[in-house]
C-alpha positions, 0 to 999 in steps of 0.5 A: 500500500502506497499513500501518495499526494494526489497533487504529485501524480496528476495527469494531463488536464482535460482527459480525466476519466476513472479508466485513464486515471487508473491506467496512469497511476498504474503506469507510475507505480510500475515505473517506481515514480510515486513518492510515498507520503510521510505517515506519522506514528499514532502518537504523533498523529493524535498530538497533531490532531489535538493541536489542530483542534485547539487552533480551531477553537481559538479561531472560533473564540476570535470570531465570537469576540469580533461579533461582540466588537461589531455589536458594540460599534454598531451601537456607538459604544467605544469600549475598545478606546478606553480598555485595551482588552474588553474581555479582561477583568475591567472590560468584562465588568463594563460589558456586563454592566452595559448588558444589565442596563445600569446607569453610567454613574453607577457603572463608574462608581463600581469600577474595580480598578483604581487605574481605570477609575481615573479614566471616568471622563473617557468612559462616560464619553465612550458609553453614550448610548444603549444596546438594543434588545436584539444586540443584548441577546446576541452578545450574551449568546457570544459570551456563553459560547466563549465560556464553553469554548474556553472550557474545551481549550483548557481541556485540550491544553491539559491533554497536550501538556501530558502528551508532549512530556515524552518530547520535553527536551525538544520542547525546551530547545524550541522554546529557547528561540525568541518569540516561541512559547509553549503553545507555538512550540508544541504545535510546530513539533506536532506538525513536523513529527520526526525531524530526522526524516529530513536530511537538512533544514532546506528539505524541511522548509520545502516540505513546509512550503516556505521555499520560493517556486522556481521556473527555469527555461534555458538560462532564464531563472524566475523565482516566484512566491513561496510554494505553500505546499505542506501544512498550512498550520505550521506556516501560520504559526511560524508567521505569528512567531516571526511577528512576535520576534519583530516586537522583541527589544534586542535580538539578532533575528529582529535585526534580520527582520528589519533589514528585509522589511526595509527592502521588501516590506513586512510581509516578505520579511515575516515569511523570510524570518519564518523560514529562518526560524524553521531552519534554526530549529531543525539545526538545534533539534538535530544537534540537541542544542539550545538557541544562543545569540552571538553576544551570549556565546561571546559572554560565555567565552569571556567567563571562561577566561581567568582574569589576571587579578584572580591569579595568586603570585608570590611577592618576589615574583611580582617584584621580578616582573616589575623590574623586568618591565624597567621599573626600579623597586626600592624599600621604604620604612613605616613612614613612607621614606625610601631607603 
């Protein structure tokens, strides 16, 4: 049994029938021209299924949040201009108070955060109108769905944490890269599977669809956009990591992003950095090494060098060194007079 990618065994378009397809596939198989696809072991398949399910739940959570934002905007209630996250503790207090139909003065007096109370004037300016009954019903329905989705996400997080423990060394290596946390590292490791299947990092990047498409005719070579073949989940996660790195303070990877951004824009820079991070991760996993910046390596080398002040030398040997340097050494009494 050979499991192959249908994209790689496509026949000439316009001549598609079941008989011609079966003849074409049989001809490819007899000539050994079908490349078998990677089949993940059962444990890796289950871990990947869980991480993808979690990604789907997060996407649903984002959709419900956007619906609530849209309902508030349609009612001319600008909570987002006052609170950075309306789904945090202070934001949920304001949202629930609006849903209950409380007066604006009562809402301001009951704000739990002293920091937010200082923005009382801005809150009154943001909440000038009231929600309609239909909008209240929709927002409460979205909040109920969000609580249910969060329970599912928490359940998946516990299961994923338990299953990833067998690869805790690989997880620690992945999380040593800037911008990569537990969730992103787990998702990437689950999508890659056994990284020893790839001879080098370039083949891993090609498998993930992060290499440019190539067209060559005679001496003319044309490079296009990335192929986007392979898992879309790992590409999406790597792009998110690239943008997270671009927001760090000091990093060699951030300097790489800024250099590409200045030439070709942020989107191209994010894709280039995503590929670079993937290649670095493959190298670290193969060699079982933690990620280190060049500055960290230099500091490590400096620490191994013994400073001259820490070397203990006899007094006579010190005097001999000074004399060889061309200085004259004389003895002095307790009053500081030389003899």
